[in-house]
BALOBA-1460 file (C-alpha; in Angstrom, 3 decimals):
// residues 47
<rec num="1" residu="m" x="36.896" y="53.156" z="357.649"/>
<rec num="2" residu="t" x="40.355" y="51.777" z="358.465"/>
<rec num="3" residu="d" x="43.508" y="52.769" z="356.646"/>
<rec num="4" residu="k" x="45.579" y="49.883" z="355.297"/>
<rec num="5" residu="l" x="49.295" y="49.917" z="355.908"/>
<rec num="6" residu="n" x="51.618" y="49.190" z="353.002"/>
<rec num="7" residu="y" x="53.555" y="45.939" z="353.342"/>
<rec num="8" residu="e" x="57.300" y="46.338" z="353.778"/>
<rec num="9" residu="a" x="59.347" y="43.198" z="353.260"/>
<rec num="10" residu="p" x="61.892" y="42.477" z="356.006"/>
<rec num="11" residu="e" x="65.554" y="43.032" z="355.223"/>
<rec num="12" residu="l" x="68.498" y="40.848" z="356.136"/>
<rec num="13" residu="e" x="71.630" y="42.609" z="357.299"/>
<rec num="14" residu="l" x="74.750" y="40.497" z="356.863"/>
<rec num="15" residu="v" x="77.110" y="40.898" z="359.826"/>
<rec num="16" residu="g" x="79.510" y="38.031" z="359.099"/>
<rec num="17" residu="s" x="79.489" y="34.367" z="358.282"/>
<rec num="18" residu="f" x="77.352" y="32.040" z="360.374"/>
<rec num="19" residu="e" x="80.500" y="30.320" z="361.636"/>
<rec num="20" residu="e" x="82.150" y="33.590" z="362.719"/>
<rec num="21" residu="v" x="79.055" y="34.937" z="364.450"/>
<rec num="22" residu="t" x="78.256" y="31.733" z="366.371"/>
<rec num="23" residu="l" x="81.734" y="30.545" z="367.342"/>
<rec num="24" residu="g" x="81.927" y="29.862" z="371.058"/>
<rec num="25" residu="n" x="85.535" y="30.772" z="371.728"/>
<rec num="26" residu="s" x="85.058" y="31.661" z="375.389"/>
<rec num="27" residu="t" x="83.150" y="30.585" z="378.446"/>
<rec num="28" residu="g" x="81.368" y="33.946" z="378.583"/>
<rec num="29" residu="d" x="80.606" y="36.254" z="381.472"/>
<rec num="30" residu="d" x="76.893" y="35.692" z="382.060"/>
<rec num="31" residu="l" x="74.899" y="32.538" z="382.657"/>
<rec num="32" residu="d" x="71.921" y="31.975" z="380.343"/>
<rec num="33" residu="k" x="69.783" y="30.529" z="383.134"/>
<rec num="34" residu="d" x="69.910" y="29.838" z="386.862"/>
<rec num="35" residu="f" x="71.630" y="26.668" z="388.012"/>
<rec num="36" residu="v" x="71.667" y="25.070" z="391.441"/>
<rec num="37" residu="a" x="74.897" y="25.064" z="393.430"/>
<rec num="38" residu="g" x="77.154" y="22.186" z="392.466"/>
<rec num="39" residu="t" x="76.034" y="22.007" z="388.824"/>
<rec num="40" residu="s" x="78.809" y="20.534" z="386.670"/>
<rec num="41" residu="f" x="80.691" y="23.096" z="384.597"/>
<rec num="42" residu="n" x="79.871" y="21.098" z="381.459"/>
<rec num="43" residu="d" x="76.134" y="21.530" z="382.165"/>
<rec num="44" residu="l" x="76.376" y="25.341" z="382.349"/>
<rec num="45" residu="t" x="75.446" y="27.535" z="379.387"/>
<rec num="46" residu="f" x="77.137" y="30.910" z="378.966"/>
<rec num="47" residu="s" x="76.530" y="34.023" z="376.877"/>
C-alpha cells in the first residue's frame, strides 16, 4: 500500500513590482552564454 501525500498549493512571494525586478539598469557582470570573439556588444546578453 502506498501513502498519499497531501496537496499543498504553491505560494507566491511578492518581492517588488514586475518593472522594478526586471529593470535592466546595468550591463551586468556575467555573460548569460558563450559568444565568439568579435561579437557585437549589442548582441551580448548580461546577467
